[in-house]
N, C-alpha and C positions, 0 to 999 in steps of 0.2 A: 380361471386357470393361472393368471399371473400371481394372484394371492397364494395359490397352492405352491407355485414354484418358489416364491419367497420363503414360505414356511419350510419347505424341503431343504433349501439352501441353508437356512439358519440352523436347522437340526443337524445337517452334516457338519457344519462348522463347530457346533458344540461337541459333537461326537469326536471329531478329530482332535479337538483341544483336550478332551479327556483321555485319548489313547496315545498321546505323544510320549511313549516310553514310560508312562506313569508319572511324567513330570507335571502334567496338569493336575494331578491329585495330590502331589507332594506339597509340603510347606515351604517356607523360605529357606534359602541356601545358607549353609554353614561351612566353615573351613574344615577340610578333611586332612588326611596325612599328606605332607609335602605342600600344604597350602591349597590343594585342589578343592574346588567347591563340591560339597556333598549336600544333597537335598535332605531335609528332615524326612524321615520315613524311608530313605533309600539305604539299602544294605551296603556297608563298607567292606571291601575285600579283606579277608583275614580277621574280621571282627566276629565275636560270638553272636550267634543268631538269637532270636527272641526266646527268652526263658533260660538262656545259657549264661553261666558265670565264668569270667576269666579264671584260669587255674595257674597259679604261680608255683613252680617246683623249686623248693629251696635246696641248696647244697646240703647233703647229709640225709636227704629223704630216701629211705629204703623201702622196698616193696617185696612181697612174697615172690619167690622165683628168681630173684637176682643172684648173681654169683660173684664171688670175690677171688681175685688172683693177687697174691702179695708175697712179700719177703721181709723178714726182720733180721737185724744183726744186733749182737749184744755181748755183754761181758758178765760173767758170774763168779761169785766167791762163796766158799763154804762157811757155814756158821758152826760154832761149837754147841750144837743142839743134838741130843740132850746133854752131852758132855764133850770133852775135848775131842776134836776131830782132826784128821789130816788136812793140812792146808792145801786145798786144790782150787786153782783159778783156771778159768777157761773162757775162750771166745767161741761164739756160736753163730751159726747161720740157720734160719728156719724159714724155708719156703712154705707156702700154704695155698689151699683151695677151699673156699667156703661156699655155703648155700644158705640163703635167707628162707626160713621155713614159714614165717608169718608176716602179715602186715602188722603195723603197730597194735599192741594189745595191752591190757592191764589198766589199772586206775590212772587218773590224770597225772599224778605226781611221779608215777613210776612207769608210765606208758612207754613201750619200746618194742623192739623186734627180737625174736628168738631165731638164732641161726647156729649152724654147726660147721665144722671144718676138719680137714685132715692136714696135719702138720708134721712133716718129716723134720728131723733135727740132726745136725752134724756139728759136734763141738770138739775142739782141740784144746787139750790142757796145756797151760804154760808153767804150772808149778804143781807138785814138786819135781815133775819130769814130764816129758812129752808123751801124750797119750790121746785117746779119742773116745768119743761117745757117739753112737749112731742109732737111730731108731725112728719111730713115728708115734704120733699121739692123736686120737680122736678128741676134739675139743668142742665144748658147748659154750655159747656166749649169749648174754642178754644185753642189748644195746639200748640205752635209755634215749627216748625221743625228746630232744630239748627244743626243737623248733629253730635251731641255729646250726652253724657249720661245725660246732664242737659237740661230739657225741661220746660221753663216758660209758664204759660198760665193764661187766664182770666176766671173767673167763675161768673155766674149770676143765681139767682133762686128766686122762689116765692112759698110759701107753707102755710100750715095751722097748728095751734098749739093749744094745750090745756094747761092751767096753773092755779095753785091755787093762783098766784100772782094777778089775775084780780080783786079780791074782797078785796085785802089787801093793795094795793098801789094806788095812785091817778092817775097814768098814763094810766091805761088800762080800767077798768070798766066792764070787761067781762072775763069769763074763756076761751072763745073761741076767738082766734085772728088769724091774718094773719101775714106772715113774708115776707120781701124783703131783699135780701142779694146780695153782690158782693164782690169779692176778687181777690187777686193776689197770685198765687201758683207757686212753683218751684218743679218739680219732678227730683229726681236724681236716675237714673237706675243703680242699683248695678250689674245687669246681664240682660239677655234678657227679663226676665219676671217681676222681682221684682223691685219696686221703693220706695224710701223714699220721702215723700212730706212734705213741710213746707208751711203754708198758713197764710196770713193775711186776715181777713174777717170782713166787716162792716155788721151789722145785725140790721134790724129795725123790731119792733113788734108793731102792733096796731090792733084795732078791725074794722077798715075801716068804722067807723061811725055807726056801728050796736048797739052801747051802749054808755052811757055817764058815765064818761068822756072818751076822746079818744086822750089824749096827745101823747101816744106812748112812747116806749123805744128805744133808739139808743145805740148800744154797739159795741165794737171792740173785736174780738176773735183772739188769736194766737193758731194755731192748728198744730199738728205734727202727721203724720200717716204713714201707709205702704199700698201698693197696689200690687196686682198680676194681670198681664195682660195675658189673655189666648187666644189662637187662632193661626191660621197659619200666619206666617210672610212672 
């Protein structure tokens, strides 16, 4: 009987050593966050579990379903294209809302996101007289994935405009006109959501033959703005 009691007590002691919160099965202690000891094999709070890889989200990372809210301010001048044109200069404000249609797609050296936006425009002329241009433009953009906070992209759009220049200069002939535009833009993400953008834009205005004359205006804009991208990354 006494030998049985000794064996039973020894078995209980071994079992209790193995059940001590898993500590009896763990390896030597290592320093964890804040210097607290963490046993090898013990899960660290907030750390990836077995088979999981830590994910680092870089500034400038865009995902399908994200939205953009932003505004640009800029200055434009008319070119003598295809021949001499009325000298028209204007300042413009362009608020916008955009939607990211895809995750990064395409070959490695051109991998990027496709997204579209609606961009109203209000421009006030400073020369040769005070006037206005107001309208909106659907715009398509392709943003190259660079793996950094700087994201260059191409922008194209076509829209409708109303302006009081149409009856006062020889190029338009109508208050109602159409616009075609294309530009090169660079986004600089200052954090995960906010970006500063600088854009060169070529902008064409004409009435598409609905009135006479229809020589059209061709202008260059330099625009600077800020955008906030919202949604899950």
